[in-house]
Residue frames as qw, qx, qy, qz and C-alpha x, y, z in Angstrom:
[[0.915, -0.242, 0.270, -0.176, -20.24, 15.88, -29.83],
 [0.877, 0.417, -0.156, 0.184, -17.65, 14.83, -32.38],
 [0.357, 0.623, -0.446, 0.534, -14.86, 16.64, -30.46],
 [0.644, -0.647, 0.131, -0.386, -15.97, 15.67, -26.96],
 [0.969, -0.152, -0.034, 0.190, -13.84, 12.51, -26.73],
 [0.602, 0.456, -0.162, 0.635, -10.76, 14.45, -27.82],
 [0.183, -0.724, 0.180, -0.640, -11.46, 17.08, -25.16],
 [0.819, -0.509, 0.088, -0.250, -12.03, 14.53, -22.38],
 [0.936, 0.071, -0.114, 0.325, -8.78, 12.72, -23.26],
 [0.340, 0.663, -0.241, 0.621, -6.74, 15.87, -22.57],
 [0.500, -0.299, -0.552, 0.597, -5.13, 16.69, -19.23],
 [0.132, -0.838, -0.414, 0.329, -6.20, 19.78, -17.26],
 [0.237, -0.561, 0.232, 0.758, -3.49, 22.05, -18.71],
 [0.133, 0.057, 0.719, 0.680, -4.36, 21.12, -22.28],
 [0.003, -0.670, -0.740, -0.060, -8.09, 21.53, -21.59],
 [0.146, -0.770, -0.202, 0.587, -7.47, 25.10, -20.43],
 [0.096, -0.448, 0.454, 0.764, -5.87, 25.87, -23.82],
 [0.289, 0.303, 0.863, 0.282, -8.47, 23.99, -25.86],
 [0.265, 0.228, -0.106, -0.931, -10.46, 26.16, -28.26],
 [0.422, 0.339, 0.822, -0.173, -13.94, 24.76, -28.66],
 [0.039, 0.143, 0.586, 0.797, -15.60, 25.11, -32.05],
 [0.443, 0.049, 0.237, -0.864, -18.96, 25.36, -30.27],
 [0.487, 0.261, 0.816, -0.171, -22.15, 23.42, -30.88],
 [0.062, 0.097, 0.642, 0.758, -23.26, 23.28, -34.54],
 [0.260, 0.515, 0.587, -0.568, -26.56, 25.07, -35.13],
 [0.212, 0.472, -0.278, -0.809, -26.58, 26.37, -38.68],
 [0.297, 0.125, -0.816, -0.480, -27.47, 23.26, -40.65],
 [0.745, -0.156, 0.063, -0.646, -30.95, 21.77, -40.36],
 [0.893, 0.090, -0.437, -0.058, -29.42, 18.29, -40.76],
 [0.665, -0.008, -0.500, 0.555, -26.77, 18.84, -38.10],
 [0.229, -0.698, 0.045, -0.677, -28.45, 21.18, -35.63],
 [0.562, -0.099, -0.719, 0.396, -26.87, 19.81, -32.47],
 [0.045, -0.108, 0.372, -0.921, -27.83, 22.91, -30.48],
 [0.634, -0.156, -0.190, -0.733, -31.51, 22.22, -31.15],
 [0.774, -0.097, -0.626, -0.024, -31.00, 18.60, -30.08],
 [0.357, 0.042, -0.620, 0.698, -29.22, 19.69, -26.86],
 [0.321, -0.152, 0.167, -0.920, -32.09, 22.05, -26.07],
 [0.757, -0.133, -0.365, -0.525, -34.72, 19.38, -26.71],
 [0.736, -0.062, -0.645, 0.199, -32.93, 16.67, -24.73],
 [0.166, 0.150, -0.509, 0.831, -32.18, 19.10, -21.90],
 [0.512, -0.193, 0.038, -0.836, -35.87, 19.87, -21.56],
 [0.826, -0.105, -0.486, -0.264, -36.78, 16.17, -21.59],
 [0.601, 0.025, -0.648, 0.467, -34.19, 15.24, -18.94],
 [0.062, -0.190, 0.377, -0.904, -35.16, 18.21, -16.75],
 [0.673, -0.203, -0.143, -0.697, -38.80, 17.17, -16.88],
 [0.822, -0.075, -0.565, 0.003, -37.97, 13.55, -16.00],
 [0.402, 0.108, -0.583, 0.698, -35.77, 14.71, -13.12],
 [0.286, -0.231, 0.199, -0.908, -38.46, 17.07, -11.83],
 [0.791, -0.207, -0.315, -0.482, -41.11, 14.35, -11.88],
 [0.740, -0.032, -0.608, 0.286, -38.78, 12.02, -9.96],
 [0.195, 0.140, -0.474, 0.847, -38.01, 14.73, -7.37],
 [0.499, -0.252, -0.018, -0.829, -41.69, 15.56, -7.03],
 [0.840, -0.177, -0.467, -0.213, -42.54, 11.89, -6.42],
 [0.581, 0.039, -0.598, 0.551, -39.75, 11.65, -3.85],
 [0.080, -0.204, 0.314, -0.924, -40.95, 14.77, -2.03],
 [0.677, -0.240, -0.210, -0.663, -44.53, 13.49, -2.08],
 [0.807, -0.119, -0.576, 0.056, -43.45, 10.14, -0.60],
 [0.436, -0.013, -0.526, 0.730, -41.73, 12.05, 2.23],
 [0.167, -0.788, -0.576, 0.142, -44.76, 14.25, 2.77],
 [0.298, -0.476, 0.034, 0.827, -42.95, 17.40, 1.65],
 [0.420, 0.829, 0.155, -0.334, -43.84, 20.23, -0.67],
 [0.610, -0.030, 0.476, 0.633, -42.12, 20.42, -4.04],
 [0.285, 0.851, 0.067, -0.437, -41.80, 23.53, -6.16],
 [0.770, 0.262, 0.392, 0.430, -40.66, 22.87, -9.69],
 [0.040, -0.780, 0.202, 0.591, -38.28, 25.41, -11.14],
 [0.808, 0.571, 0.149, -0.006, -38.22, 25.30, -14.94],
 [0.733, -0.082, 0.258, 0.624, -34.93, 24.89, -16.75],
 [0.162, 0.946, 0.005, -0.280, -33.49, 28.25, -17.84],
 [0.791, 0.269, 0.195, 0.513, -31.14, 28.41, -20.78],
 [0.172, -0.868, 0.080, 0.458, -28.58, 31.16, -21.28],
 [0.703, 0.585, 0.094, 0.393, -26.78, 32.61, -24.26],
 [0.481, -0.712, 0.076, 0.506, -23.44, 34.19, -23.43],
 [0.595, 0.592, 0.206, 0.503, -21.91, 36.77, -25.75],
 [0.364, -0.612, -0.076, 0.698, -19.75, 39.84, -25.57],
 [0.244, 0.819, -0.036, -0.517, -19.09, 42.88, -27.72],
 [0.031, -0.488, 0.741, 0.460, -16.82, 40.87, -30.02],
 [0.448, 0.217, 0.867, -0.024, -19.50, 38.31, -30.80],
 [0.047, -0.084, -0.610, -0.787, -21.00, 38.42, -34.26],
 [0.461, 0.122, 0.298, -0.827, -24.56, 39.78, -33.99],
 [0.692, 0.186, -0.457, -0.527, -25.79, 37.45, -36.74],
 [0.421, 0.099, -0.886, 0.165, -24.49, 34.41, -34.81],
 [0.132, 0.098, 0.676, -0.718, -26.42, 35.48, -31.69],
 [0.579, 0.216, -0.034, -0.785, -29.52, 36.09, -33.80],
 [0.632, 0.179, -0.693, -0.298, -29.18, 32.62, -35.36],
 [0.232, 0.009, -0.885, 0.403, -28.77, 30.99, -31.95],
 [0.334, 0.161, 0.442, -0.817, -31.86, 32.84, -30.68],
 [0.644, 0.201, -0.355, -0.647, -33.75, 31.52, -33.72],
 [0.451, 0.075, -0.889, 0.028, -32.83, 27.94, -32.74],
 [0.042, 0.127, 0.736, -0.663, -34.41, 28.62, -29.32],
 [0.488, 0.266, 0.148, -0.818, -37.58, 30.09, -30.82],
 [0.568, 0.193, -0.666, -0.443, -37.82, 27.23, -33.34],
 [0.362, -0.082, -0.899, 0.231, -37.97, 24.92, -30.31],
 [0.401, -0.701, -0.404, -0.430, -40.77, 27.14, -28.91],
 [0.619, -0.447, -0.339, 0.549, -38.50, 28.36, -26.15],
 [0.159, 0.816, 0.187, 0.523, -39.04, 32.08, -25.73],
 [0.438, -0.873, 0.142, -0.160, -37.58, 32.69, -22.25],
 [0.868, 0.027, -0.153, 0.471, -33.84, 32.54, -21.83],
 [0.369, -0.839, 0.047, 0.397, -31.09, 34.63, -20.32],
 [0.630, 0.672, -0.053, 0.386, -28.72, 36.68, -22.43],
 [0.647, -0.651, 0.024, 0.395, -25.43, 37.14, -20.61],
 [0.513, 0.758, -0.068, 0.398, -23.03, 39.87, -21.69],
 [0.624, -0.166, -0.273, 0.714, -19.84, 41.28, -20.26],
 [0.099, -0.964, -0.221, 0.111, -20.20, 44.65, -18.62],
 [0.477, 0.679, -0.197, 0.522, -17.71, 47.31, -19.52],
 [0.654, -0.410, -0.352, 0.530, -15.19, 47.93, -16.79],
 [0.049, -0.996, -0.065, -0.036, -14.86, 51.43, -15.44],
 [0.731, 0.235, -0.162, 0.619, -11.44, 52.99, -15.80]]
């Protein structure tokens, strides 16, 4: 969050070159990733309830799809970092998420 204003102030060309430090997750006092997960779940639930009420008022069916989180990593990613990020998810009692990796290209 601390670097978001700086990122948003950049033009499109500079944004493409911007190297993001990522979301802090290692420190229990500054675990922004855990906060993002928690707030994401809260907002998704509020949105779903509003959409369900809207569908009900229109006499329509509503099927709630739960929010799915994803962790993206490739072969160069530090295994310990991925393990630590997965721990943040499990600490928030979130056990279902997608793990996205890059497939090797055939030559």
